[in-house]
VMD Tcl script that draws the C-alpha trace (Angstrom):
set ca {
  {-17.53 17.95 -6.34}
  {-15.80 15.32 -8.44}
  {-12.00 15.47 -8.76}
  {-10.61 16.27 -12.21}
  {-9.46 12.95 -13.78}
  {-6.79 14.77 -15.82}
  {-5.30 16.36 -12.71}
  {-1.93 14.93 -11.69}
  {-1.74 13.82 -8.05}
  {0.26 16.12 -5.80}
  {3.53 15.06 -4.20}
  {1.83 14.57 -0.83}
  {-0.86 12.36 -2.37}
  {1.71 10.26 -4.20}
  {3.73 9.85 -1.01}
  {0.62 8.87 0.95}
  {-0.36 6.35 -1.72}
  {3.15 4.91 -1.67}
  {3.07 4.56 2.09}
  {-0.25 2.70 1.92}
  {1.04 0.38 -0.81}
  {4.23 -0.25 1.17}
  {2.25 -1.01 4.32}
  {0.08 -3.51 2.44}
  {3.14 -5.22 0.98}
  {4.81 -5.45 4.39}
  {1.60 -6.78 5.92}
  {1.33 -9.48 3.24}
  {4.99 -10.43 3.67}
  {4.59 -10.79 7.45}
  {1.38 -12.75 7.03}
  {3.03 -15.13 4.56}
  {6.03 -15.59 6.86}
  {3.84 -16.36 9.85}
  {1.76 -18.78 7.77}
  {4.89 -20.62 6.63}
  {6.47 -20.70 10.09}
  {3.39 -21.82 12.03}
  {1.51 -23.59 9.26}
  {4.37 -25.57 7.79}
}
mol new
graphics top color blue
foreach p $ca { graphics top sphere $p radius 0.5 }
foreach p [lrange $ca 0 end-1] q [lrange $ca 1 end] { graphics top cylinder $p $q radius 0.2 }
display resetview
């Protein structure tokens, strides 16, 4: 079963996607900070 490409994502899916994106951004920010602190 393939999902309908025209279907709008539900509120729960959008929230989950936002949480994942936020987690990735936070992870990158922490990684950059650690790299600057210990690498520089």
